[in-house]
C-alpha positions in Angstrom: 5.2 57.8 43.3 5.4 59.5 40.0 8.8 57.9 39.3 7.4 54.4 40.1 4.6 54.9 37.7 7.1 55.9 35.0 9.3 52.9 35.6 6.2 50.6 35.4 5.3 52.3 32.1 8.8 51.9 30.7 8.8 48.2 31.7 5.5 47.7 30.0 6.7 49.3 26.8 9.9 47.2 27.0 7.9 44.0 27.4 5.7 45.0 24.4 8.8 45.7 22.3 10.4 42.4 23.2 7.2 40.5 22.5 6.9 42.2 19.1 10.6 41.3 18.3 10.0 37.7 19.3 6.9 37.5 17.1 8.9 39.0 14.2 11.6 36.4 14.7 9.2 33.6 14.7 7.5 34.9 11.6 10.8 35.3 9.8 11.8 31.8 10.8 8.6 30.4 9.4 8.9 32.4 6.2 12.5 31.3 5.8 11.5 27.6 6.2 8.7 28.0 3.7 11.1 29.7 1.3 13.7 26.9 1.8 11.0 24.2 1.3 10.0 25.9 -2.0 13.7 25.9 -3.1 13.8 22.1 -2.7 10.5 21.5 -4.5 11.3 20.3 -8.1 10.1 22.2 -11.1 6.5 21.6 -12.1 7.4 19.4 -15.1 9.6 17.3 -12.9 6.9 17.0 -10.2 4.6 15.5 -12.8 7.3 13.1 -14.0 8.2 12.0 -10.5 4.5 11.5 -9.7 4.0 9.3 -12.7 7.1 7.2 -11.9 6.0 6.9 -8.2 2.5 5.9 -9.2 3.8 3.0 -11.3 6.2 2.0 -8.6 3.5 2.1 -5.9 0.8 0.4 -8.0 1.7 -3.3 -7.1 1.8 -2.7 -3.4 -1.5 -0.7 -3.3 -3.2 -3.3 -5.5 -1.8 -6.1 -3.5 -3.3 -4.6 -0.3 -6.7 -4.2 -2.0 -6.6 -7.8 -3.3 -5.6 -9.2 0.0 -8.4 -7.4 1.9 -10.9 -8.6 -0.7 -9.4 -12.1 -0.8 -9.5 -12.6 2.9 -13.0 -11.2 3.4 -15.0 -14.4 4.0 -17.8 -14.2 1.5 -21.2 -15.9 1.9 -20.2 -18.1 -1.0 -17.1 -19.3 0.9 -14.8 -18.4 -2.0 -12.0 -17.1 0.3 -10.1 -17.8 3.5 -8.7 -15.7 6.4 -5.1 -14.3 6.4 -2.5 -17.1 6.8 -4.9 -19.8 5.7 -5.4 -21.6 2.4 -8.4 -21.3 0.2 -8.6 -24.4 -2.0 -10.6 -24.2 -5.2 -12.6 -27.4 -5.8 -14.0 -26.6 -9.2 -12.0 -26.3 -12.4 -11.7 -22.8 -13.8 -13.4 -21.6 -17.0 -12.7 -18.8 -19.4 -15.3 -16.7 -17.5 -13.3 -16.9 -14.2 -11.5 -13.6 -13.3 -10.3 -14.2 -9.7 -6.8 -14.4 -11.1 -5.3 -13.1 -14.3 -5.8 -15.7 -17.1 -6.4 -18.8 -14.9 -5.4 -22.2 -16.3 -8.4 -24.4 -17.0 -6.4 -27.6 -16.3 -5.4 -26.5 -12.8 -6.9 -26.2 -9.3 -5.6 -23.3 -7.4 -4.8 -23.0 -3.7 -4.3 -19.4 -2.6 -3.1 -17.9 0.7 -2.3 -14.3 1.8 0.2 -13.8 4.6 0.9 -11.3 7.3 4.5 -12.2 8.4 5.0 -9.2 10.7 4.1 -11.0 13.9 5.2 -14.5 13.1 6.7 -16.7 10.3 4.3 -19.2 8.8 5.2 -22.9 8.3 4.1 -24.4 5.0 4.0 -28.2 4.9 4.1 -29.4 1.3 3.2 -33.0 0.7 4.9 -35.3 -1.8 3.2 -35.4 -5.2 3.5 -37.5 -8.3 1.6 -34.9 -10.4 2.3 -31.3 -11.2 1.9 -29.2 -8.0 3.9 -26.0 -7.8 3.7 -23.3 -5.1 4.9 -19.8 -6.0 5.6 -17.3 -3.2 5.3 -13.6 -4.0 6.3 -10.5 -2.0 4.0 -7.5 -1.6 5.3 -6.1 -4.9 4.4 -9.4 -6.6 8.0 -10.3 -7.2 8.4 -14.0 -7.1 10.5 -15.0 -4.1 10.5 -18.8 -4.5 9.0 -21.6 -6.4 8.4 -24.7 -4.3 7.5 -28.1 -5.6 7.3 -29.2 -9.2 9.8 -27.3 -11.4 11.3 -25.6 -8.3 12.8 -26.3 -4.9 12.4 -30.0 -3.8 10.3 -30.8 -6.9 7.8 -33.5 -6.0 9.4 -34.4 -2.7 7.7 -33.6 0.6 9.2 -30.6 2.4 8.5 -28.1 5.2 9.2 -24.4 4.6 9.2 -21.5 7.0 8.1 -18.3 5.3 9.9 -15.5 7.2 9.3 -11.7 7.0 12.1 -9.1 7.0 12.0 -8.7 10.8 12.7 -12.4 11.6 16.4 -13.1 12.2 16.2 -16.2 14.3 16.8 -19.8 13.2 14.1 -22.2 12.0 13.4 -25.7 13.3 15.6 -28.6 12.2 14.3 -30.3 9.1 12.6 -27.1 7.7 13.8 -24.7 5.0 13.8 -21.0 5.6 12.3 -18.9 2.9 13.1 -15.2 3.4 10.4 -12.8 2.1 11.5 -9.2 1.9 8.1 -7.8 2.8 5.6 -8.6 5.7 2.7 -8.8 3.3 3.0 -11.8 0.9 0.9 -14.4 -0.9 1.2 -17.9 -2.3 -0.5 -19.5 -5.2 -0.3 -23.3 -5.6 -1.2 -24.8 -9.0 -2.1 -28.5 -9.0 -2.7 -30.0 -12.4 -5.4 -32.5 -13.5 -6.3 -34.0 -16.8 -10.0 -34.8 -16.4 -12.6 -35.1 -13.7 -11.3 -38.5 -12.7 -8.1 -36.8 -11.4 -9.9 -34.4 -9.1 -10.0 -36.8 -6.1 -6.2 -37.0 -6.2 -5.9 -33.2 -6.3 -8.3 -32.9 -3.4 -6.1 -35.3 -1.4 -3.0 -33.2 -2.1 -4.8 -30.0 -1.0 -5.9 -31.7 2.2 -2.3 -32.5 3.1 -1.1 -28.9 2.6 -1.0 -26.9 5.8 -0.1 -23.5 7.1 0.8 -23.0 10.8 2.3 -20.2 12.7 5.9 -21.0 13.7 5.1 -21.0 17.4 2.4 -23.7 16.8 4.5 -25.9 14.6 4.6 -29.5 15.8 1.5 -29.1 18.0 -2.3 -29.6 17.3 -3.3 -26.3 15.7 -6.8 -24.8 15.3 -6.9 -21.7 13.1 -8.5 -18.7 14.6 -12.1 -18.0 13.4 -12.6 -15.7 10.4 -13.5 -12.1 10.8 -17.1 -11.3 10.0 -17.9 -10.7 6.4 -17.6 -7.0 5.5 -19.6 -5.9 2.5 -17.4 -2.8 2.1 -14.5 -5.2 1.1 -16.5 -7.1 -1.5 -15.2 -5.3 -4.5 -13.3 -5.9 -7.7 -9.7 -4.8 -6.7 -8.9 -3.1 -9.9 -12.2 -1.2 -10.0 -11.5 -0.1 -6.4 -8.1 1.1 -7.4 -9.5 3.1 -10.3 -11.8 4.9 -7.8 -8.9 6.1 -5.6 -7.8 9.7 -6.0 -4.1 10.3 -6.2 -3.9 11.7 -2.6 -5.5 8.6 -1.2 -3.4 6.3 -3.4 -0.1 7.8 -2.4 -0.9 8.0 1.3 -2.1 4.4 1.2 1.3 3.5 -0.3 3.1 5.6 2.4 1.3 3.7 5.1 2.0 0.3 3.6 5.6 0.9 2.6 6.8 1.1 6.3 6.2 -2.6 6.7 6.8 -3.5 3.1 10.0 -1.8 1.9 11.2 -2.0 -1.6 14.4 -3.6 -2.7 17.7 -2.0 -1.8 18.3 -1.2 -5.5 15.1 0.9 -5.5 16.4 3.3 -2.9 17.6 6.0 -5.4 14.1 5.9 -6.9 12.5 6.2 -3.5 14.7 9.1 -2.6 13.4 10.8 -5.8 9.8 10.1 -4.9 10.3 11.5 -1.4 10.7 15.0 -2.9 6.9 15.1 -3.5 5.9 13.3 -0.3 5.8 9.7 -1.5 7.5 7.2 0.8 7.4 5.5 4.2 6.3 7.9 6.9 5.6 10.8 4.5 2.4 12.6 3.6 1.4 13.4 0.1 -0.5 16.6 0.1 -2.0 18.1 -3.1 -2.3 21.5 -1.4 1.5 21.8 -1.5 1.5 22.2 -5.3 0.3 25.0 -7.6 -3.3 24.8 -8.8 -2.2 23.8 -12.3 -0.1 20.9 -11.0 -2.9 19.9 -8.7 -5.3 19.7 -11.6 -2.9 17.5 -13.6 -2.1 15.3 -10.7 -5.8 14.6 -10.0 -6.2 13.4 -13.6 -2.9 11.4 -13.8 -4.1 8.1 -12.2 -6.6 7.5 -15.0 -4.1 8.5 -17.7 -1.4 6.2 -16.3 -3.8 3.2 -15.9 -5.2 3.7 -19.4 -1.7 3.8 -20.8 -0.8 0.6 -19.0 -4.1 -1.0 -20.1 -3.4 0.0 -23.7 0.2 -1.4 -23.5 -1.3 -4.8 -22.3 -4.4 -4.8 -24.5 -3.3 -7.7 -26.7 -2.9 -9.9 -23.6 -6.4 -8.9 -22.3 -5.0 -8.1 -18.8 -7.7 -5.4 -18.3 -10.5 -7.1 -20.1 -13.7 -8.0 -18.3 -12.7 -6.8 -14.8 -9.4 -8.7 -14.6 -6.9 -7.6 -12.1 -3.6 -6.1 -13.1 -0.5 -7.7 -11.6 2.6 -5.6 -11.8 5.9 -6.4 -10.2 7.6 -3.7 -8.1 10.5 -1.5 -9.1 10.5 1.6 -11.2 11.7 0.0 -14.4 10.4 -3.6 -14.5 8.0 -5.1 -17.0 4.3 -6.0 -16.4 3.7 -9.6 -15.4 1.2 -10.9 -17.9 -0.5 -13.8 -16.2 -0.6 -16.5 -13.6 
């Protein structure tokens, strides 16, 4: 009896020792991983440099997302259209208009924002005998194609299929495939007029333009109804951007970048940004840095945007609530207007 009690006591002590050893091993493993992680974290000065470069790189994509959400939010005034549909301006622009950067006053604009992840979109461009040019941009505002006057097919009628990066199939006979490297994209069509007498001709050209999902091409198509107006999306995109903290900004980019990857040539830069948690599938966490670095990072968006604003001051890109349009890539110049 006494021997059994001693054996039970020994087994209990042994279990406790084993448990303590296991806990120690787990703690040592976690400590080792934390130490290893700190070994791979760049020096503080380099962290700040990487963050600045990453912010400039991510800026076009984040601003594009804000602009698209605002531009497809159907306002009570009607000055917008849903995703994958055209909004056609009917009134000439003036110097007071700020919907696009430095709008032409002799041009009527037709604008569309695209989500190409689920389906390609077919753009039917009518023949024109006046200037009518459609520029297609990816999510980083790099120009992918110019269709119409001064570009592909000039004034001839043509049908184009705008395809996102995930579409690898063929396109219907008689159409032209336009490969867009990102799922989010936009198009701006400029149709010129000389005076009010020309507006009827411009309206007729706009009426002949169409956007149709590839699966609906060649059949009667009725666009889906617009989503209800959302007051939260009725903002000035650049002002909204200015209000984003760096953690929200980078994590917005991280979410968007999965479906909107940068160019292959950007990969070395993206690898560099990943060191601080910036990139597809990553999480940028201020808590992972020292208090001093956190403080500087929190203030860096305003400093970067002010520097960019000052560099473009002569062109008035930032004046009177205008949006900034910046092409993607770590070392590419600012696009100054539309």
